[in-house]
C-alpha positions in Angstrom: 85.8 120.5 220.7 86.8 120.1 216.9 84.2 118.1 214.7 86.0 115.0 212.9 84.6 113.0 210.5 84.5 108.8 209.5 84.0 106.8 206.8 82.0 103.9 207.4 81.2 101.2 205.2 78.1 99.0 206.3 76.3 96.2 205.2 72.2 96.2 205.1 70.3 93.0 204.6 66.3 93.3 202.6 64.3 90.9 205.1 60.9 91.5 202.2 59.8 94.7 204.1 62.6 97.3 204.9 66.4 97.3 204.9 68.4 96.4 208.0 71.5 96.9 209.3 73.3 93.5 209.7 75.5 94.3 212.0 79.0 94.5 210.1 80.7 97.7 209.1 84.0 98.9 208.0 85.7 101.9 209.1 88.4 104.0 207.4 91.1 104.9 210.0 91.5 108.2 209.0 89.4 110.9 210.3 88.1 113.7 208.5 88.2 117.3 209.2 85.8 118.4 207.0 82.4 116.3 205.9 83.0 117.1 202.5 86.5 115.6 202.6 84.7 112.2 203.8 81.9 112.6 201.1 84.8 113.0 198.7 86.6 109.8 199.1 83.0 107.8 200.1 82.5 109.0 196.4 85.2 106.8 195.0 83.7 103.2 196.2 82.4 101.8 193.3 79.4 99.3 194.2 78.1 96.4 192.6 74.7 95.1 193.8 74.3 91.4 192.6 72.7 90.4 195.4 69.1 91.6 195.7 69.0 90.9 199.5 72.1 92.8 200.8 73.3 96.1 200.1 76.6 98.2 201.2 75.8 102.0 202.8 78.8 104.2 202.5 78.3 107.2 205.1 80.2 109.4 206.8 79.5 110.1 210.5 80.5 112.2 212.6 83.1 110.7 215.5 81.6 110.9 219.0 84.3 110.1 221.3 84.6 111.3 223.7 88.5 111.0 224.5 89.4 113.8 221.3 
């Protein structure tokens, strides 16, 4: 089975102790066959953290769907 990767942007909140996933995310609708290409695209995002209690994470994750 061919591995593919997805670019995911997720929102995280700081609860005073640790960062927790808020449940909100966006997924780029193009699959990447190489992790390096996905990471290259992820590095093109510019992030501005103006609220110390929220941040975005840009990650490349392996697509584990079984229907491919």
